[in-house]
Residue, then its C-alpha position, 0 to 999 in steps of 0.5 A: m499499500q505504501r509502495a503504491q502511494l510512493s509510486n503515485q507521488l513519484r508520477r506526480i512529481q515527474i509530471a510537475i517537473v515536465t510541466l516546469a521544463l516545458m514552461f522555461g524551455f529546459t531539456l530533461s532526461l526523463p525515464q522511458s515510461v514518461k517519455a512514451e506517455t508524453i509522445e503518445a498524448a501529443q500525437p494527433a489521430p491518424r488522417a484518412i487517406t483519400r483518393g480522388s475520383f478520376v471522373a471529378e478531375a476530368v470534369q474539373k478539367v473540361g466543365k468550365a468549357v461546356v456551354r448550354i446552347d439556347t435557340e429560337k426559330t420563328v415559323t409560320r404555320r401554313a394555312d389551309p387554302m379554304l381559309d383564302d376563300p372570301m366567303f369563308r372569311r366573310f362569315f368566320g373573320e380573319d382569325f384564321a389567318p396564318r400565324s407565327e410562333t416561336l420554337r425554342g430548343q436547347g443543346s450543348g457545346f464546348v469551346i475549343e479556341k479562346s477566340g470563342i470557337i464552339l463545336t456543337n451538332s448541326h441539328v442543334v443550331n441549323g435554321a435558328d434565328k437566334v443562338t444564345v450561349t451560356l457558360k458555367d460561370g454564368r456569362v451569356f453571349e449571343g452566338k453566331v453560326r459560322g457554319f454547319d454540315e448536315v451530313t456529318d451533323l457538326a456546326v461551329v458557333k462563334v461568341e465574342g468573349k475574353d478569357l474563355p475556357t477550352a476543352p482539350l481534344a484527344d486523338s479518337d483513333q486511339v479509343q479502344v472498346g472498354d475505355w471510360a466515357i464521360a458524357v457532359g452536357n445539359p440534358l432535359g434542361l438540367d445544366n452541368t449534368v455528368t454521366l459515366g459509362i464505357v466505349s461499348t463499340l467503335h465504327r458504328s455506321s450511321a446506317q446501322i442506327g437508322l440515320s441514313d442521311k448521315r455519313l459517320d462512323f459513331l463511337q457507341t457508349d452506354a453513358a446516358i445521352n438524353p435530349g439536350n446532351s447533343g453537342g456536348p462533349l464525350l470525355n476520356d478518363r483524362g478529361e480530353v474530348i474524344g467525341i461529341n454527343t449526338a444521338i440515342r436509340p429511342d427503342a433501346m436503353g443505355i445506347g448512345f452515340a457520339i461523333p469521333i472528335n477526329k472527324a470534327k477536327s477535319v472539318k471545323d476550320a472549314l466550317a468556321k470559315g463558312e465553307k461547305i463540306p464536300h461529300p461525293y456520292i454515286g447514288v446507290q443504296m447498298t448492303t454488304l453481301t457474303p456467300e452465306i447471306a447470298r445462299q439464304n436469299n437464293t434458297d428463299p422461294n420468295s426472293p425476287f432474284e438470285v445473287p452471286e455467292v461472293n463477298g462484295v456489296i450488292v446494290v439494292r437501289v439505284v437513285p434515278n438521275s444519279p452518277a450510278a444511273a448514268a454509269g449503268f448500275r442495276r439493282g442486284d449488281v454486286v460490287t467486288e472491286i474499285d480501282g483495283q482494291a477489293i470491296s467486301k463491306a458497304e462501309q468500305l465502299q462508302a469511305l472510298v467514295e467519300n475520300v475522292k473528288p467529285g468528277q473523278t472517275l472510278k473503275v468499278q468491277v461488278q458481277r451481274g448474274k454470272q458475268m463480270q462488268q467494269l463500269l465507270v462512274k464519276p462521283a458528284e457532289l451531294q449538295d447538287v442533288g435536286 
């Protein structure tokens, strides 16, 4: 009992000595037990290790450059011809005369140059009488549509502003299936919305998703893309733009499409100058043909005609008054070669035609029935179609 009391008194003396030493700056050599207790009491609680989200970092890098685009377009509804009848107006008055109304739309875009160059979709701004651009920081500008191209669904809008944030552009040729995909935009009027997914497929043709009037190979993603997202950026995990959000499949959930940013890079300067983008065409509707598909067709008693059991591209329809019609193409022809290059897919033929100049002669080898023929066709400019 006395030993315990002496131990407690000794501990109080040691604590008092330590307190005096701290007050007057003395350095003491204390027993190890006292040192351990003092050091342990002085250590703060360990801080939890946190790891930042790559999504948050990517959005912080690009988010300020993403803009909301509001459009207004005045349209006049066409009146029924009966309303022009003086007798009708006499009895019912002039209230049925044609009236104008303002249609409003909304989409997204992103700044790519500090001078105020903005990329978006053509369908967001085409035909608009007024374009208003709103930045994330609240600044509002009047936008001017410098150029648009309906075939690629791309447009350039210009605003006059200072210290505009810009979005870095990636090389979309380096994108792989399974890469992260971050969609940023203003879907359904909800500004600055971010969704996350992956790149599901590369080179999804516009024909495959029902956009026959476009000429594009899309990036497919399961990141949610909703109305209002159109024109906004699709980012990789480094916060670089890999595509422009463009379309969704209304009959499917979790399937969206973006224009590869390299396609936009190839036309943005011309669009900014107000130039037209050339799109050569020959005037055929076509689909890929394989021996297996041909055999299925040929064994079908309801098939309108037999087709050669070869690899190639079969002509489904020839557009009247088109270069293909002038060259002698016929329905059922199977294109197997162009200028010495073997053709096995419709997308391959389309890309080849897209990369030639209007008026340049192409030597096309087709199989018609059991005979091989060579046709000469000169692609024309798509905008020249009547």
